[in-house]
Chimera marker file (.cmm) of the C-alpha trace (Angstrom):
<marker_set name="trace">
<marker id="1" x="-13.771" y="3.494" z="-8.242" r="1" g="1" b="0" radius="0.5"/>
<marker id="2" x="-11.569" y="0.711" z="-7.007" r="1" g="1" b="0" radius="0.5"/>
<marker id="3" x="-12.414" y="-2.702" z="-8.410" r="1" g="1" b="0" radius="0.5"/>
<marker id="4" x="-11.682" y="-4.494" z="-5.138" r="1" g="1" b="0" radius="0.5"/>
<marker id="5" x="-15.236" y="-5.668" z="-4.585" r="1" g="1" b="0" radius="0.5"/>
<marker id="6" x="-15.450" y="-8.927" z="-2.636" r="1" g="1" b="0" radius="0.5"/>
<marker id="7" x="-17.849" y="-11.734" z="-3.521" r="1" g="1" b="0" radius="0.5"/>
<marker id="8" x="-21.378" y="-10.854" z="-2.421" r="1" g="1" b="0" radius="0.5"/>
<marker id="9" x="-20.777" y="-7.111" z="-2.452" r="1" g="1" b="0" radius="0.5"/>
<marker id="10" x="-22.796" y="-4.805" z="-4.680" r="1" g="1" b="0" radius="0.5"/>
<marker id="11" x="-21.849" y="-1.311" z="-5.826" r="1" g="1" b="0" radius="0.5"/>
<marker id="12" x="-24.246" y="1.423" z="-6.874" r="1" g="1" b="0" radius="0.5"/>
<marker id="13" x="-24.247" y="2.307" z="-10.568" r="1" g="1" b="0" radius="0.5"/>
<marker id="14" x="-23.517" y="5.939" z="-9.685" r="1" g="1" b="0" radius="0.5"/>
<marker id="15" x="-21.091" y="7.831" z="-7.441" r="1" g="1" b="0" radius="0.5"/>
<marker id="16" x="-22.953" y="9.437" z="-4.495" r="1" g="1" b="0" radius="0.5"/>
<marker id="17" x="-20.093" y="11.917" z="-4.110" r="1" g="1" b="0" radius="0.5"/>
<marker id="18" x="-20.347" y="13.216" z="-7.669" r="1" g="1" b="0" radius="0.5"/>
<marker id="19" x="-23.414" y="15.394" z="-7.061" r="1" g="1" b="0" radius="0.5"/>
<marker id="20" x="-23.732" y="17.705" z="-4.086" r="1" g="1" b="0" radius="0.5"/>
<marker id="21" x="-27.304" y="18.113" z="-2.813" r="1" g="1" b="0" radius="0.5"/>
<marker id="22" x="-26.273" y="19.995" z="0.286" r="1" g="1" b="0" radius="0.5"/>
<marker id="23" x="-23.351" y="21.863" z="1.688" r="1" g="1" b="0" radius="0.5"/>
<marker id="24" x="-21.072" y="20.782" z="4.501" r="1" g="1" b="0" radius="0.5"/>
<marker id="25" x="-18.311" y="22.944" z="5.897" r="1" g="1" b="0" radius="0.5"/>
<marker id="26" x="-15.309" y="21.229" z="7.392" r="1" g="1" b="0" radius="0.5"/>
<marker id="27" x="-14.470" y="23.028" z="10.623" r="1" g="1" b="0" radius="0.5"/>
<marker id="28" x="-10.921" y="21.700" z="10.728" r="1" g="1" b="0" radius="0.5"/>
<marker id="29" x="-8.988" y="18.464" z="10.528" r="1" g="1" b="0" radius="0.5"/>
<marker id="30" x="-7.840" y="15.636" z="12.773" r="1" g="1" b="0" radius="0.5"/>
<marker id="31" x="-4.237" y="14.827" z="13.619" r="1" g="1" b="0" radius="0.5"/>
<marker id="32" x="-3.552" y="11.135" z="14.306" r="1" g="1" b="0" radius="0.5"/>
<marker id="33" x="-0.500" y="8.873" z="13.995" r="1" g="1" b="0" radius="0.5"/>
<marker id="34" x="-2.143" y="6.938" z="11.121" r="1" g="1" b="0" radius="0.5"/>
<marker id="35" x="-0.665" y="8.010" z="7.759" r="1" g="1" b="0" radius="0.5"/>
<marker id="36" x="-1.844" y="5.140" z="5.491" r="1" g="1" b="0" radius="0.5"/>
<marker id="37" x="-5.056" y="3.122" z="5.290" r="1" g="1" b="0" radius="0.5"/>
<marker id="38" x="-3.194" y="-0.161" z="5.773" r="1" g="1" b="0" radius="0.5"/>
<marker id="39" x="-1.827" y="0.917" z="9.142" r="1" g="1" b="0" radius="0.5"/>
<marker id="40" x="-4.982" y="2.595" z="10.461" r="1" g="1" b="0" radius="0.5"/>
<marker id="41" x="-7.182" y="0.826" z="13.008" r="1" g="1" b="0" radius="0.5"/>
<marker id="42" x="-10.604" y="-0.393" z="11.858" r="1" g="1" b="0" radius="0.5"/>
<marker id="43" x="-12.466" y="0.968" z="14.894" r="1" g="1" b="0" radius="0.5"/>
<marker id="44" x="-12.059" y="2.910" z="18.132" r="1" g="1" b="0" radius="0.5"/>
<marker id="45" x="-11.257" y="-0.205" z="20.166" r="1" g="1" b="0" radius="0.5"/>
<marker id="46" x="-8.321" y="-1.006" z="17.879" r="1" g="1" b="0" radius="0.5"/>
<marker id="47" x="-7.221" y="2.638" z="18.012" r="1" g="1" b="0" radius="0.5"/>
<marker id="48" x="-7.074" y="2.508" z="21.827" r="1" g="1" b="0" radius="0.5"/>
<marker id="49" x="-5.262" y="-0.859" z="21.728" r="1" g="1" b="0" radius="0.5"/>
<marker id="50" x="-2.609" y="0.350" z="19.248" r="1" g="1" b="0" radius="0.5"/>
<marker id="51" x="-1.704" y="3.682" z="20.780" r="1" g="1" b="0" radius="0.5"/>
<marker id="52" x="-2.044" y="5.833" z="23.834" r="1" g="1" b="0" radius="0.5"/>
<marker id="53" x="-1.209" y="8.823" z="21.654" r="1" g="1" b="0" radius="0.5"/>
<marker id="54" x="-4.113" y="11.275" z="21.676" r="1" g="1" b="0" radius="0.5"/>
<marker id="55" x="-5.756" y="12.703" z="18.591" r="1" g="1" b="0" radius="0.5"/>
<marker id="56" x="-5.894" y="16.454" z="18.056" r="1" g="1" b="0" radius="0.5"/>
<marker id="57" x="-8.872" y="18.260" z="16.586" r="1" g="1" b="0" radius="0.5"/>
<marker id="58" x="-7.418" y="21.318" z="14.895" r="1" g="1" b="0" radius="0.5"/>
<marker id="59" x="-10.156" y="23.817" z="14.121" r="1" g="1" b="0" radius="0.5"/>
<marker id="60" x="-10.016" y="26.725" z="11.744" r="1" g="1" b="0" radius="0.5"/>
<marker id="61" x="-9.348" y="29.798" z="13.925" r="1" g="1" b="0" radius="0.5"/>
<marker id="62" x="-12.827" y="31.267" z="13.404" r="1" g="1" b="0" radius="0.5"/>
<marker id="63" x="-14.328" y="28.269" z="15.245" r="1" g="1" b="0" radius="0.5"/>
<marker id="64" x="-12.153" y="28.680" z="18.373" r="1" g="1" b="0" radius="0.5"/>
<marker id="65" x="-14.811" y="30.622" z="20.330" r="1" g="1" b="0" radius="0.5"/>
<marker id="66" x="-17.185" y="27.688" z="19.828" r="1" g="1" b="0" radius="0.5"/>
<marker id="67" x="-15.033" y="25.676" z="22.235" r="1" g="1" b="0" radius="0.5"/>
<marker id="68" x="-16.098" y="27.854" z="25.187" r="1" g="1" b="0" radius="0.5"/>
<marker id="69" x="-17.318" y="25.691" z="28.124" r="1" g="1" b="0" radius="0.5"/>
<marker id="70" x="-16.454" y="22.395" z="26.381" r="1" g="1" b="0" radius="0.5"/>
<marker id="71" x="-13.771" y="21.657" z="28.993" r="1" g="1" b="0" radius="0.5"/>
<marker id="72" x="-16.524" y="20.809" z="31.501" r="1" g="1" b="0" radius="0.5"/>
<marker id="73" x="-17.231" y="17.502" z="29.758" r="1" g="1" b="0" radius="0.5"/>
<marker id="74" x="-15.397" y="14.212" z="30.197" r="1" g="1" b="0" radius="0.5"/>
<marker id="75" x="-16.212" y="12.904" z="26.692" r="1" g="1" b="0" radius="0.5"/>
<marker id="76" x="-17.140" y="14.334" z="23.303" r="1" g="1" b="0" radius="0.5"/>
<marker id="77" x="-18.788" y="13.064" z="20.159" r="1" g="1" b="0" radius="0.5"/>
<marker id="78" x="-16.579" y="13.694" z="17.131" r="1" g="1" b="0" radius="0.5"/>
<marker id="79" x="-18.078" y="13.631" z="13.641" r="1" g="1" b="0" radius="0.5"/>
<marker id="80" x="-15.607" y="13.329" z="10.800" r="1" g="1" b="0" radius="0.5"/>
<marker id="81" x="-15.573" y="12.825" z="7.045" r="1" g="1" b="0" radius="0.5"/>
<marker id="82" x="-13.744" y="9.691" z="5.900" r="1" g="1" b="0" radius="0.5"/>
<marker id="83" x="-12.574" y="11.441" z="2.730" r="1" g="1" b="0" radius="0.5"/>
<marker id="84" x="-10.496" y="8.543" z="1.425" r="1" g="1" b="0" radius="0.5"/>
<marker id="85" x="-13.260" y="5.913" z="1.649" r="1" g="1" b="0" radius="0.5"/>
<marker id="86" x="-15.120" y="4.670" z="-1.399" r="1" g="1" b="0" radius="0.5"/>
<marker id="87" x="-18.770" y="5.686" z="-1.524" r="1" g="1" b="0" radius="0.5"/>
<marker id="88" x="-20.491" y="3.322" z="-3.930" r="1" g="1" b="0" radius="0.5"/>
<marker id="89" x="-20.934" y="-0.012" z="-2.090" r="1" g="1" b="0" radius="0.5"/>
<marker id="90" x="-24.527" y="-0.592" z="-0.981" r="1" g="1" b="0" radius="0.5"/>
<marker id="91" x="-23.918" y="-4.227" z="0.095" r="1" g="1" b="0" radius="0.5"/>
<marker id="92" x="-20.668" y="-5.162" z="1.822" r="1" g="1" b="0" radius="0.5"/>
<marker id="93" x="-19.231" y="-8.464" z="3.011" r="1" g="1" b="0" radius="0.5"/>
<marker id="94" x="-17.297" y="-7.716" z="6.197" r="1" g="1" b="0" radius="0.5"/>
<marker id="95" x="-14.438" y="-10.068" z="6.956" r="1" g="1" b="0" radius="0.5"/>
<marker id="96" x="-16.055" y="-10.989" z="10.300" r="1" g="1" b="0" radius="0.5"/>
<marker id="97" x="-19.470" y="-11.788" z="8.772" r="1" g="1" b="0" radius="0.5"/>
<marker id="98" x="-20.900" y="-14.917" z="7.198" r="1" g="1" b="0" radius="0.5"/>
<marker id="99" x="-22.894" y="-12.910" z="4.639" r="1" g="1" b="0" radius="0.5"/>
<marker id="100" x="-23.180" y="-9.625" z="2.794" r="1" g="1" b="0" radius="0.5"/>
<marker id="101" x="-24.881" y="-6.871" z="4.756" r="1" g="1" b="0" radius="0.5"/>
<marker id="102" x="-26.546" y="-3.605" z="3.847" r="1" g="1" b="0" radius="0.5"/>
<marker id="103" x="-24.370" y="-0.539" z="4.352" r="1" g="1" b="0" radius="0.5"/>
<marker id="104" x="-26.839" y="0.922" z="6.840" r="1" g="1" b="0" radius="0.5"/>
<marker id="105" x="-26.393" y="-2.092" z="9.144" r="1" g="1" b="0" radius="0.5"/>
<marker id="106" x="-22.626" y="-1.504" z="9.333" r="1" g="1" b="0" radius="0.5"/>
<marker id="107" x="-20.263" y="1.018" z="10.904" r="1" g="1" b="0" radius="0.5"/>
<marker id="108" x="-17.933" y="0.822" z="7.891" r="1" g="1" b="0" radius="0.5"/>
<marker id="109" x="-16.597" y="4.113" z="6.476" r="1" g="1" b="0" radius="0.5"/>
<marker id="110" x="-17.573" y="2.806" z="3.030" r="1" g="1" b="0" radius="0.5"/>
<marker id="111" x="-21.000" y="4.403" z="2.581" r="1" g="1" b="0" radius="0.5"/>
<marker id="112" x="-22.784" y="7.004" z="0.420" r="1" g="1" b="0" radius="0.5"/>
<marker id="113" x="-21.813" y="9.757" z="2.863" r="1" g="1" b="0" radius="0.5"/>
<marker id="114" x="-18.660" y="8.650" z="4.695" r="1" g="1" b="0" radius="0.5"/>
<marker id="115" x="-19.498" y="10.270" z="8.013" r="1" g="1" b="0" radius="0.5"/>
<marker id="116" x="-17.842" y="8.658" z="11.013" r="1" g="1" b="0" radius="0.5"/>
<marker id="117" x="-18.722" y="9.091" z="14.656" r="1" g="1" b="0" radius="0.5"/>
<marker id="118" x="-16.437" y="8.584" z="17.617" r="1" g="1" b="0" radius="0.5"/>
<marker id="119" x="-17.116" y="9.037" z="21.306" r="1" g="1" b="0" radius="0.5"/>
<marker id="120" x="-13.813" y="9.732" z="22.983" r="1" g="1" b="0" radius="0.5"/>
<marker id="121" x="-12.426" y="11.110" z="26.240" r="1" g="1" b="0" radius="0.5"/>
<marker id="122" x="-11.845" y="14.843" z="26.208" r="1" g="1" b="0" radius="0.5"/>
<marker id="123" x="-8.256" y="15.434" z="27.335" r="1" g="1" b="0" radius="0.5"/>
<marker id="124" x="-7.820" y="19.161" z="26.781" r="1" g="1" b="0" radius="0.5"/>
<marker id="125" x="-9.210" y="22.296" z="25.186" r="1" g="1" b="0" radius="0.5"/>
<marker id="126" x="-7.140" y="25.231" z="23.956" r="1" g="1" b="0" radius="0.5"/>
<marker id="127" x="-9.695" y="27.791" z="22.827" r="1" g="1" b="0" radius="0.5"/>
<marker id="128" x="-7.041" y="30.346" z="21.851" r="1" g="1" b="0" radius="0.5"/>
<marker id="129" x="-5.306" y="27.829" z="19.553" r="1" g="1" b="0" radius="0.5"/>
<marker id="130" x="-8.669" y="26.371" z="18.401" r="1" g="1" b="0" radius="0.5"/>
<marker id="131" x="-7.412" y="22.896" z="19.333" r="1" g="1" b="0" radius="0.5"/>
<marker id="132" x="-8.976" y="20.010" z="21.216" r="1" g="1" b="0" radius="0.5"/>
<marker id="133" x="-7.070" y="16.972" z="22.477" r="1" g="1" b="0" radius="0.5"/>
<marker id="134" x="-9.048" y="13.737" z="22.684" r="1" g="1" b="0" radius="0.5"/>
<marker id="135" x="-8.423" y="10.019" z="23.085" r="1" g="1" b="0" radius="0.5"/>
<marker id="136" x="-7.278" y="7.968" z="20.070" r="1" g="1" b="0" radius="0.5"/>
<marker id="137" x="-9.432" y="8.063" z="16.935" r="1" g="1" b="0" radius="0.5"/>
<marker id="138" x="-9.651" y="5.520" z="14.104" r="1" g="1" b="0" radius="0.5"/>
<marker id="139" x="-9.026" y="7.865" z="11.178" r="1" g="1" b="0" radius="0.5"/>
<marker id="140" x="-6.124" y="8.914" z="9.015" r="1" g="1" b="0" radius="0.5"/>
<marker id="141" x="-4.046" y="11.975" z="9.768" r="1" g="1" b="0" radius="0.5"/>
<marker id="142" x="-5.608" y="14.986" z="8.039" r="1" g="1" b="0" radius="0.5"/>
<marker id="143" x="-9.178" y="13.635" z="8.082" r="1" g="1" b="0" radius="0.5"/>
<marker id="144" x="-11.677" y="16.508" z="7.765" r="1" g="1" b="0" radius="0.5"/>
<marker id="145" x="-13.561" y="17.399" z="10.945" r="1" g="1" b="0" radius="0.5"/>
<marker id="146" x="-17.320" y="17.974" z="10.682" r="1" g="1" b="0" radius="0.5"/>
<marker id="147" x="-18.412" y="18.686" z="14.248" r="1" g="1" b="0" radius="0.5"/>
<marker id="148" x="-17.765" y="18.249" z="17.967" r="1" g="1" b="0" radius="0.5"/>
<marker id="149" x="-20.601" y="17.701" z="20.407" r="1" g="1" b="0" radius="0.5"/>
<marker id="150" x="-20.628" y="17.115" z="24.165" r="1" g="1" b="0" radius="0.5"/>
<marker id="151" x="-21.440" y="13.559" z="25.223" r="1" g="1" b="0" radius="0.5"/>
<marker id="152" x="-24.311" y="13.319" z="27.709" r="1" g="1" b="0" radius="0.5"/>
<marker id="153" x="-24.437" y="9.899" z="29.370" r="1" g="1" b="0" radius="0.5"/>
<marker id="154" x="-27.998" y="10.589" z="30.552" r="1" g="1" b="0" radius="0.5"/>
<marker id="155" x="-29.359" y="10.921" z="27.005" r="1" g="1" b="0" radius="0.5"/>
<marker id="156" x="-26.729" y="9.384" z="24.691" r="1" g="1" b="0" radius="0.5"/>
<marker id="157" x="-26.396" y="5.934" z="26.295" r="1" g="1" b="0" radius="0.5"/>
<marker id="158" x="-28.892" y="3.104" z="25.883" r="1" g="1" b="0" radius="0.5"/>
<marker id="159" x="-27.755" y="0.306" z="28.232" r="1" g="1" b="0" radius="0.5"/>
<marker id="160" x="-30.343" y="-2.152" z="26.839" r="1" g="1" b="0" radius="0.5"/>
<marker id="161" x="-29.466" y="-1.583" z="23.170" r="1" g="1" b="0" radius="0.5"/>
<marker id="162" x="-29.218" y="-4.701" z="20.973" r="1" g="1" b="0" radius="0.5"/>
<marker id="163" x="-26.972" y="-5.287" z="17.969" r="1" g="1" b="0" radius="0.5"/>
<marker id="164" x="-26.878" y="-8.112" z="15.471" r="1" g="1" b="0" radius="0.5"/>
<link id1="1" id2="2" r="1" g="1" b="0" radius="0.2"/>
<link id1="2" id2="3" r="1" g="1" b="0" radius="0.2"/>
<link id1="3" id2="4" r="1" g="1" b="0" radius="0.2"/>
<link id1="4" id2="5" r="1" g="1" b="0" radius="0.2"/>
<link id1="5" id2="6" r="1" g="1" b="0" radius="0.2"/>
<link id1="6" id2="7" r="1" g="1" b="0" radius="0.2"/>
<link id1="7" id2="8" r="1" g="1" b="0" radius="0.2"/>
<link id1="8" id2="9" r="1" g="1" b="0" radius="0.2"/>
<link id1="9" id2="10" r="1" g="1" b="0" radius="0.2"/>
<link id1="10" id2="11" r="1" g="1" b="0" radius="0.2"/>
<link id1="11" id2="12" r="1" g="1" b="0" radius="0.2"/>
<link id1="12" id2="13" r="1" g="1" b="0" radius="0.2"/>
<link id1="13" id2="14" r="1" g="1" b="0" radius="0.2"/>
<link id1="14" id2="15" r="1" g="1" b="0" radius="0.2"/>
<link id1="15" id2="16" r="1" g="1" b="0" radius="0.2"/>
<link id1="16" id2="17" r="1" g="1" b="0" radius="0.2"/>
<link id1="17" id2="18" r="1" g="1" b="0" radius="0.2"/>
<link id1="18" id2="19" r="1" g="1" b="0" radius="0.2"/>
<link id1="19" id2="20" r="1" g="1" b="0" radius="0.2"/>
<link id1="20" id2="21" r="1" g="1" b="0" radius="0.2"/>
<link id1="21" id2="22" r="1" g="1" b="0" radius="0.2"/>
<link id1="22" id2="23" r="1" g="1" b="0" radius="0.2"/>
<link id1="23" id2="24" r="1" g="1" b="0" radius="0.2"/>
<link id1="24" id2="25" r="1" g="1" b="0" radius="0.2"/>
<link id1="25" id2="26" r="1" g="1" b="0" radius="0.2"/>
<link id1="26" id2="27" r="1" g="1" b="0" radius="0.2"/>
<link id1="27" id2="28" r="1" g="1" b="0" radius="0.2"/>
<link id1="28" id2="29" r="1" g="1" b="0" radius="0.2"/>
<link id1="29" id2="30" r="1" g="1" b="0" radius="0.2"/>
<link id1="30" id2="31" r="1" g="1" b="0" radius="0.2"/>
<link id1="31" id2="32" r="1" g="1" b="0" radius="0.2"/>
<link id1="32" id2="33" r="1" g="1" b="0" radius="0.2"/>
<link id1="33" id2="34" r="1" g="1" b="0" radius="0.2"/>
<link id1="34" id2="35" r="1" g="1" b="0" radius="0.2"/>
<link id1="35" id2="36" r="1" g="1" b="0" radius="0.2"/>
<link id1="36" id2="37" r="1" g="1" b="0" radius="0.2"/>
<link id1="37" id2="38" r="1" g="1" b="0" radius="0.2"/>
<link id1="38" id2="39" r="1" g="1" b="0" radius="0.2"/>
<link id1="39" id2="40" r="1" g="1" b="0" radius="0.2"/>
<link id1="40" id2="41" r="1" g="1" b="0" radius="0.2"/>
<link id1="41" id2="42" r="1" g="1" b="0" radius="0.2"/>
<link id1="42" id2="43" r="1" g="1" b="0" radius="0.2"/>
<link id1="43" id2="44" r="1" g="1" b="0" radius="0.2"/>
<link id1="44" id2="45" r="1" g="1" b="0" radius="0.2"/>
<link id1="45" id2="46" r="1" g="1" b="0" radius="0.2"/>
<link id1="46" id2="47" r="1" g="1" b="0" radius="0.2"/>
<link id1="47" id2="48" r="1" g="1" b="0" radius="0.2"/>
<link id1="48" id2="49" r="1" g="1" b="0" radius="0.2"/>
<link id1="49" id2="50" r="1" g="1" b="0" radius="0.2"/>
<link id1="50" id2="51" r="1" g="1" b="0" radius="0.2"/>
<link id1="51" id2="52" r="1" g="1" b="0" radius="0.2"/>
<link id1="52" id2="53" r="1" g="1" b="0" radius="0.2"/>
<link id1="53" id2="54" r="1" g="1" b="0" radius="0.2"/>
<link id1="54" id2="55" r="1" g="1" b="0" radius="0.2"/>
<link id1="55" id2="56" r="1" g="1" b="0" radius="0.2"/>
<link id1="56" id2="57" r="1" g="1" b="0" radius="0.2"/>
<link id1="57" id2="58" r="1" g="1" b="0" radius="0.2"/>
<link id1="58" id2="59" r="1" g="1" b="0" radius="0.2"/>
<link id1="59" id2="60" r="1" g="1" b="0" radius="0.2"/>
<link id1="60" id2="61" r="1" g="1" b="0" radius="0.2"/>
<link id1="61" id2="62" r="1" g="1" b="0" radius="0.2"/>
<link id1="62" id2="63" r="1" g="1" b="0" radius="0.2"/>
<link id1="63" id2="64" r="1" g="1" b="0" radius="0.2"/>
<link id1="64" id2="65" r="1" g="1" b="0" radius="0.2"/>
<link id1="65" id2="66" r="1" g="1" b="0" radius="0.2"/>
<link id1="66" id2="67" r="1" g="1" b="0" radius="0.2"/>
<link id1="67" id2="68" r="1" g="1" b="0" radius="0.2"/>
<link id1="68" id2="69" r="1" g="1" b="0" radius="0.2"/>
<link id1="69" id2="70" r="1" g="1" b="0" radius="0.2"/>
<link id1="70" id2="71" r="1" g="1" b="0" radius="0.2"/>
<link id1="71" id2="72" r="1" g="1" b="0" radius="0.2"/>
<link id1="72" id2="73" r="1" g="1" b="0" radius="0.2"/>
<link id1="73" id2="74" r="1" g="1" b="0" radius="0.2"/>
<link id1="74" id2="75" r="1" g="1" b="0" radius="0.2"/>
<link id1="75" id2="76" r="1" g="1" b="0" radius="0.2"/>
<link id1="76" id2="77" r="1" g="1" b="0" radius="0.2"/>
<link id1="77" id2="78" r="1" g="1" b="0" radius="0.2"/>
<link id1="78" id2="79" r="1" g="1" b="0" radius="0.2"/>
<link id1="79" id2="80" r="1" g="1" b="0" radius="0.2"/>
<link id1="80" id2="81" r="1" g="1" b="0" radius="0.2"/>
<link id1="81" id2="82" r="1" g="1" b="0" radius="0.2"/>
<link id1="82" id2="83" r="1" g="1" b="0" radius="0.2"/>
<link id1="83" id2="84" r="1" g="1" b="0" radius="0.2"/>
<link id1="84" id2="85" r="1" g="1" b="0" radius="0.2"/>
<link id1="85" id2="86" r="1" g="1" b="0" radius="0.2"/>
<link id1="86" id2="87" r="1" g="1" b="0" radius="0.2"/>
<link id1="87" id2="88" r="1" g="1" b="0" radius="0.2"/>
<link id1="88" id2="89" r="1" g="1" b="0" radius="0.2"/>
<link id1="89" id2="90" r="1" g="1" b="0" radius="0.2"/>
<link id1="90" id2="91" r="1" g="1" b="0" radius="0.2"/>
<link id1="91" id2="92" r="1" g="1" b="0" radius="0.2"/>
<link id1="92" id2="93" r="1" g="1" b="0" radius="0.2"/>
<link id1="93" id2="94" r="1" g="1" b="0" radius="0.2"/>
<link id1="94" id2="95" r="1" g="1" b="0" radius="0.2"/>
<link id1="95" id2="96" r="1" g="1" b="0" radius="0.2"/>
<link id1="96" id2="97" r="1" g="1" b="0" radius="0.2"/>
<link id1="97" id2="98" r="1" g="1" b="0" radius="0.2"/>
<link id1="98" id2="99" r="1" g="1" b="0" radius="0.2"/>
<link id1="99" id2="100" r="1" g="1" b="0" radius="0.2"/>
<link id1="100" id2="101" r="1" g="1" b="0" radius="0.2"/>
<link id1="101" id2="102" r="1" g="1" b="0" radius="0.2"/>
<link id1="102" id2="103" r="1" g="1" b="0" radius="0.2"/>
<link id1="103" id2="104" r="1" g="1" b="0" radius="0.2"/>
<link id1="104" id2="105" r="1" g="1" b="0" radius="0.2"/>
<link id1="105" id2="106" r="1" g="1" b="0" radius="0.2"/>
<link id1="106" id2="107" r="1" g="1" b="0" radius="0.2"/>
<link id1="107" id2="108" r="1" g="1" b="0" radius="0.2"/>
<link id1="108" id2="109" r="1" g="1" b="0" radius="0.2"/>
<link id1="109" id2="110" r="1" g="1" b="0" radius="0.2"/>
<link id1="110" id2="111" r="1" g="1" b="0" radius="0.2"/>
<link id1="111" id2="112" r="1" g="1" b="0" radius="0.2"/>
<link id1="112" id2="113" r="1" g="1" b="0" radius="0.2"/>
<link id1="113" id2="114" r="1" g="1" b="0" radius="0.2"/>
<link id1="114" id2="115" r="1" g="1" b="0" radius="0.2"/>
<link id1="115" id2="116" r="1" g="1" b="0" radius="0.2"/>
<link id1="116" id2="117" r="1" g="1" b="0" radius="0.2"/>
<link id1="117" id2="118" r="1" g="1" b="0" radius="0.2"/>
<link id1="118" id2="119" r="1" g="1" b="0" radius="0.2"/>
<link id1="119" id2="120" r="1" g="1" b="0" radius="0.2"/>
<link id1="120" id2="121" r="1" g="1" b="0" radius="0.2"/>
<link id1="121" id2="122" r="1" g="1" b="0" radius="0.2"/>
<link id1="122" id2="123" r="1" g="1" b="0" radius="0.2"/>
<link id1="123" id2="124" r="1" g="1" b="0" radius="0.2"/>
<link id1="124" id2="125" r="1" g="1" b="0" radius="0.2"/>
<link id1="125" id2="126" r="1" g="1" b="0" radius="0.2"/>
<link id1="126" id2="127" r="1" g="1" b="0" radius="0.2"/>
<link id1="127" id2="128" r="1" g="1" b="0" radius="0.2"/>
<link id1="128" id2="129" r="1" g="1" b="0" radius="0.2"/>
<link id1="129" id2="130" r="1" g="1" b="0" radius="0.2"/>
<link id1="130" id2="131" r="1" g="1" b="0" radius="0.2"/>
<link id1="131" id2="132" r="1" g="1" b="0" radius="0.2"/>
<link id1="132" id2="133" r="1" g="1" b="0" radius="0.2"/>
<link id1="133" id2="134" r="1" g="1" b="0" radius="0.2"/>
<link id1="134" id2="135" r="1" g="1" b="0" radius="0.2"/>
<link id1="135" id2="136" r="1" g="1" b="0" radius="0.2"/>
<link id1="136" id2="137" r="1" g="1" b="0" radius="0.2"/>
<link id1="137" id2="138" r="1" g="1" b="0" radius="0.2"/>
<link id1="138" id2="139" r="1" g="1" b="0" radius="0.2"/>
<link id1="139" id2="140" r="1" g="1" b="0" radius="0.2"/>
<link id1="140" id2="141" r="1" g="1" b="0" radius="0.2"/>
<link id1="141" id2="142" r="1" g="1" b="0" radius="0.2"/>
<link id1="142" id2="143" r="1" g="1" b="0" radius="0.2"/>
<link id1="143" id2="144" r="1" g="1" b="0" radius="0.2"/>
<link id1="144" id2="145" r="1" g="1" b="0" radius="0.2"/>
<link id1="145" id2="146" r="1" g="1" b="0" radius="0.2"/>
<link id1="146" id2="147" r="1" g="1" b="0" radius="0.2"/>
<link id1="147" id2="148" r="1" g="1" b="0" radius="0.2"/>
<link id1="148" id2="149" r="1" g="1" b="0" radius="0.2"/>
<link id1="149" id2="150" r="1" g="1" b="0" radius="0.2"/>
<link id1="150" id2="151" r="1" g="1" b="0" radius="0.2"/>
<link id1="151" id2="152" r="1" g="1" b="0" radius="0.2"/>
<link id1="152" id2="153" r="1" g="1" b="0" radius="0.2"/>
<link id1="153" id2="154" r="1" g="1" b="0" radius="0.2"/>
<link id1="154" id2="155" r="1" g="1" b="0" radius="0.2"/>
<link id1="155" id2="156" r="1" g="1" b="0" radius="0.2"/>
<link id1="156" id2="157" r="1" g="1" b="0" radius="0.2"/>
<link id1="157" id2="158" r="1" g="1" b="0" radius="0.2"/>
<link id1="158" id2="159" r="1" g="1" b="0" radius="0.2"/>
<link id1="159" id2="160" r="1" g="1" b="0" radius="0.2"/>
<link id1="160" id2="161" r="1" g="1" b="0" radius="0.2"/>
<link id1="161" id2="162" r="1" g="1" b="0" radius="0.2"/>
<link id1="162" id2="163" r="1" g="1" b="0" radius="0.2"/>
<link id1="163" id2="164" r="1" g="1" b="0" radius="0.2"/>
</marker_set>
């Protein structure tokens, strides 16, 4: 693991990625303009501010039929695997915070299972090419794609939600 732990951060004494308890199949990968971690945005807001270039979800051909009827939605939930993130920090000290915080209170990609979630506009579906075009995403080019789900404003939004 990298030794770039900031003051107040705590790493696990094991690598959560070293032992597989379950199986996940990547259904494809994501194409974005971000080639290196240093140039990539930290969140979806920064991604939208830095580029109007859409992201492309490129599925393995066998998954193309699963895109049927997706074009009827304005937004989708994209789940992706931040494969280049470290996985051992259990306490992190975000640059914007005045203290260390538990990994499960953060949206950081640095977590035991580096699963990221983005809700983005759906811009196009090409079922034959097994390709979906969406608004900008905050991940590196080539990031593995886990899943795509339709966004339902009636059940997925909580207008009174609170964050700390």
